[in-house]
C-alpha positions as CSV (number, residue, x, y, z in Angstrom):
1,M,-6.2,9.3,26.4
2,Q,-8.2,11.5,24.1
3,T,-10.1,10.0,21.3
4,D,-8.9,12.4,18.5
5,I,-5.2,11.9,18.8
6,L,-4.2,12.5,15.2
7,P,-3.6,16.3,15.6
8,D,-1.1,15.6,18.4
9,L,1.0,13.1,16.5
10,E,4.0,13.9,14.4
11,F,4.2,12.0,11.1
12,E,7.6,11.4,9.4
13,F,8.0,9.8,6.0
14,S,10.9,9.3,3.7
15,L,11.7,7.5,0.4
16,K,14.9,6.6,-1.4
17,P,16.1,4.5,-4.3
18,S,16.8,0.9,-3.4
19,D,20.2,0.1,-2.0
20,T,20.5,-2.8,-4.4
21,D,22.3,-1.4,-7.5
22,E,20.4,-3.7,-9.8
23,F,17.1,-2.2,-8.8
24,S,18.1,1.4,-8.0
25,N,16.4,2.8,-11.1
26,L,13.2,0.7,-10.7
27,L,12.6,0.3,-7.0
28,V,12.0,3.0,-4.3
29,D,12.0,2.1,-0.7
30,F,9.7,4.2,1.6
31,K,9.0,4.2,5.3
32,G,7.1,6.3,7.8
33,Q,6.3,6.6,11.5
34,A,3.9,8.3,13.8
35,I,5.3,9.8,17.0
36,A,3.5,10.7,20.3
37,W,4.8,12.3,23.5
38,D,4.1,11.3,27.0
39,D,3.6,13.6,30.0
40,D,7.4,13.7,30.5
41,A,8.0,14.8,26.9
42,E,9.4,11.5,26.0
43,E,8.7,10.5,22.4
44,K,7.1,7.2,21.5
45,V,6.8,5.7,18.0
46,V,3.2,4.5,17.9
47,A,3.0,3.4,14.3
48,R,5.4,2.2,11.6
49,L,5.0,1.6,7.9
50,K,7.5,0.5,5.2
51,G,7.4,-0.8,1.7
52,H,8.5,-0.4,-1.9
53,R,7.3,1.2,-5.1
54,L,8.3,-0.8,-8.2
55,D,8.3,1.1,-11.6
56,L,6.7,-1.5,-13.8
57,A,6.4,0.8,-16.8
58,S,10.2,1.1,-17.0
59,A,10.7,-2.6,-15.9
60,R,8.8,-3.8,-19.0
61,T,11.4,-2.3,-21.3
62,S,14.2,-4.2,-19.5
63,Y,12.7,-7.5,-18.5
64,D,11.0,-10.0,-20.8
65,D,9.6,-11.8,-17.8
66,I,8.2,-9.5,-15.1
67,Q,7.9,-12.5,-12.8
68,E,11.7,-13.0,-12.9
69,L,12.0,-9.4,-11.6
70,F,9.5,-10.1,-8.8
71,D,11.4,-13.3,-7.9
72,S,14.6,-11.2,-7.5
73,I,13.2,-8.6,-5.1
74,S,11.7,-10.6,-2.2
75,P,9.9,-13.9,-1.5
76,E,6.7,-12.1,-0.7
77,I,6.7,-10.0,-3.9
78,S,7.6,-13.2,-5.9
79,D,4.6,-15.0,-4.4
80,L,2.3,-12.0,-5.1
81,G,3.4,-12.1,-8.7
82,S,1.8,-15.5,-9.2
83,H,-1.6,-13.9,-8.4
84,I,-1.5,-10.6,-10.2
85,I,0.7,-11.1,-13.3
86,S,-1.0,-12.1,-16.6
87,N,0.6,-12.0,-20.0
88,N,3.7,-10.4,-18.5
89,N,1.7,-7.5,-17.0
90,C,-0.4,-6.8,-14.0
91,Y,-3.6,-4.9,-14.0
92,V,-5.6,-2.4,-11.9
93,E,-9.3,-3.0,-12.2
94,C,-11.9,-0.3,-11.8
95,C,-14.8,-1.8,-10.0
96,S,-17.1,1.1,-9.1
97,K,-20.0,2.5,-11.2
98,G,-20.3,-0.8,-13.1
99,E,-17.0,-0.2,-14.9
100,N,-15.1,-3.1,-16.5
101,E,-12.0,-1.4,-17.5
102,K,-8.6,-3.0,-17.1
103,T,-5.6,-0.7,-17.1
104,P,-2.0,-2.0,-17.2
105,C,-0.1,-1.2,-13.9
106,A,2.4,1.6,-14.2
107,S,3.7,0.6,-10.8
108,L,3.3,-1.7,-7.9
109,V,3.3,-0.3,-4.3
110,Y,4.0,-3.2,-1.9
111,I,3.5,-2.6,1.8
112,D,5.9,-4.8,3.8
113,E,4.4,-3.8,7.2
114,L,2.0,-1.4,8.9
115,I,2.2,-1.7,12.7
116,V,0.2,0.3,15.2
117,D,1.0,0.0,18.9
118,Q,-1.7,-1.9,20.9
119,D,-2.5,1.1,23.1
120,F,-3.1,3.3,20.1
121,R,-5.3,1.1,17.9
122,N,-8.8,2.0,16.7
123,R,-8.0,5.7,16.5
124,N,-7.5,6.0,12.7
125,I,-3.8,6.0,13.0
126,G,-3.3,3.2,10.5
127,T,-5.7,4.8,8.0
128,E,-3.8,8.1,8.4
129,M,-0.5,6.4,7.8
130,L,-1.8,5.0,4.5
131,R,-3.2,8.3,3.5
132,R,0.1,10.1,4.1
133,M,1.9,7.4,2.3
134,S,-0.2,8.0,-0.8
135,Q,0.8,11.7,-0.6
136,I,4.5,11.0,-1.0
137,V,4.5,7.9,-3.2
138,D,3.6,8.2,-6.9
139,M,0.3,6.3,-7.2
140,N,-0.4,6.8,-11.0
141,K,-2.0,3.7,-12.4
142,T,-0.7,1.8,-9.4
143,L,-1.7,-1.5,-7.8
144,V,-1.3,-1.4,-4.0
145,A,-0.7,-4.8,-2.4
146,L,0.1,-6.2,1.0
147,K,0.1,-9.5,2.9
148,A,-2.8,-9.3,5.4
149,F,-1.0,-11.2,8.2
150,P,-0.6,-9.7,11.7
151,I,2.9,-8.4,12.5
152,I,3.2,-8.3,16.3
153,D,5.5,-7.9,19.2
154,K,5.9,-11.5,20.3
155,D,6.6,-10.5,23.8
156,S,3.3,-8.8,24.4
157,E,0.8,-10.1,21.8
158,Q,-0.3,-13.4,20.3
159,R,-1.0,-13.9,16.6
160,T,-4.5,-15.2,16.9
161,P,-7.2,-15.9,14.2
162,E,-9.2,-13.1,15.7
163,L,-6.4,-10.6,15.2
164,K,-6.0,-11.7,11.6
165,K,-9.7,-11.4,11.0
166,K,-9.7,-7.8,12.4
167,L,-6.7,-6.9,10.2
168,K,-8.4,-8.2,7.1
169,H,-11.6,-6.3,8.0
170,F,-9.6,-3.1,8.4
171,Y,-8.1,-3.4,4.9
172,S,-11.5,-4.3,3.4
173,K,-13.0,-1.1,4.8
174,L,-10.2,0.8,3.0
175,G,-11.1,-0.8,-0.4
176,F,-8.7,-3.7,-0.5
177,H,-9.9,-7.1,-1.8
178,H,-8.4,-10.6,-1.7
179,S,-5.9,-11.9,-4.2
180,G,-5.0,-15.4,-3.4
181,E,-5.2,-16.7,0.1
182,H,-2.9,-14.2,1.9
183,Y,-2.7,-11.1,-0.2
184,M,-5.0,-8.0,-0.5
185,V,-4.8,-5.5,-3.4
186,K,-6.3,-2.2,-4.2
187,D,-6.5,0.1,-7.2
188,A,-4.8,3.2,-6.0
189,R,-6.8,5.4,-8.3
190,D,-9.8,4.7,-6.0
191,C,-11.6,3.6,-9.1
192,H,-14.0,6.1,-10.8
193,A,-13.6,9.0,-8.3
194,Q,-9.8,9.3,-8.5
195,R,-9.7,8.9,-12.3
196,T,-12.3,11.6,-12.7
197,R,-10.1,14.0,-10.7
198,A,-7.1,13.0,-12.8
199,L,-8.9,13.5,-16.1
200,A,-10.2,16.9,-14.8
201,D,-6.7,18.0,-14.2
202,E,-6.0,17.2,-17.9
203,G,-9.1,19.1,-19.0
204,V,-11.0,15.9,-20.0
205,T,-14.6,15.1,-19.1
206,L,-15.3,11.4,-18.2
207,R,-18.6,10.2,-19.7
208,L,-20.4,7.1,-18.4
209,D,-23.2,5.2,-20.0
210,S,-26.5,5.8,-18.1
């Protein structure tokens, strides 16, 4: 197989309000997939991604305790809340350029799973899936989180410590850092660089101390 396979893949993404009426105005479900074709023109899904975007800015007007909302959505998001919520809020932290700013999260993007077929790994497909996700999901003042635990096909692959180590290394290279034992989080603004672009769009110049 060729090394640069991305141009030959078809990427499909969709998002929709949660099917749970209670959360339909706060929670958006998203999913995506990458499709390749073999020599017989048979399509094969080589990567899958799915998750949720939670509108925390709106949730704070309806919930006195954000953790209770996290508890209601899923066990994983409930557990995550114990690591990222403080004073009924979560924060995105800018860490580049020596900045110490903490900005309240406007939203949380939680990635339930990102799976790349064994035969198509190490070809930037996972990175491309995350990049395209960021193009369709609102990332304004967003904390992106996931559980860095290998999701595998039990019939063809073992969940080994080495596989888990590789997965955490992959997310670390993309700017995620540990939150608790199992979770990894990232400021979706990409710290200084993304905020500078956002402020430029608003006609504001960001000034840093030398």
